[in-house]
N, C-alpha and C positions, 0 to 999 in steps of 0.2 A: 206162419199167423203170429201176430203180436199178442203180447198178454191182455191187453185191451179187448182186442178182437176176440181173443179167447174166452174172455170172461162173460163178453156179450154172448157168446154163442152156447156157453154154459146156461147162462140165464134163459135164454130161447128154450134150450132143452128142458129145463125145469118146467118152464111155462106151458110145454105140450104135454107134462105129466110124466115125464120118464123120471126114473127112481135115480136116486143118487148113486146107488151101486154101479148101475148102469152106465151112469155119466162119468163114473170114475174111472172107466177104462180109457178115457179120451186124455186125461192129465193125470198129475198125482191126486190120489185120493184126499190127502189133507187139503191141498190147494181146492179142489172140487167142493169139498165139504164146506170151507169157509165161504167160498163164492156163493155156493147155494143157500147156505144160513143168512148172508149178507142180502141177497135177493129177496128170501123170503120176509126178512125183518124190515127192509126199506123200500121194496120193489124196483130197485135198480142195481145195476152192477157195479157202480163206481165204487172207488176207495172211502172209507170214513176220513173227514178232515183230520188233519194233523194236530198233534197236541204240542205245547210248547210256545215258547215266545216267537212271534215273527221276525222276520230278517228286517234289519233295520239299516244294514250297511248301504244297499243298494237302492235308496229312495231317490226320487226325482231332485229333492232339495239338496242331498248329500252330493250327487253327481254334479248338479250345478256349481255348487260351492267349491268342488274338487277342481272342476274345468276352470272356474274364476281365478282359483290360485295358481293352475298351471299357465294361464294366459299371463298373469302378472309376472311370473318368475318361471320361464320353462325349464330353468336348470333345478329348480327344486325336486326333490328325491320324495318318494313316499315314505319314508322314514322320518325326514325333516318335517312333512305336512302333519304327520301324526303326532310328532313331538311337540309341534306348534299348537295343535288342537288341545293336546293334553295339558300343556301348561298355561292355557287360557283360563 
């Protein structure tokens, strides 16, 4: 059973009124407690959104730009492409 399915199963057990101590026999007690607390707070078993800066490297614009550079000069290396971008 995958982690996501396990979280869903733990949330369902919580909905039915099972005590956390009984649910903890299924998985690690710390994992069960976190999952049950998250379910009680938010009403769902999904993870919280991640903090921090979003990734900007693999945006559609950057991919198209890189493909264009490669099509213009197929012998261009990644290091040379990065150097050209940095020097601009």
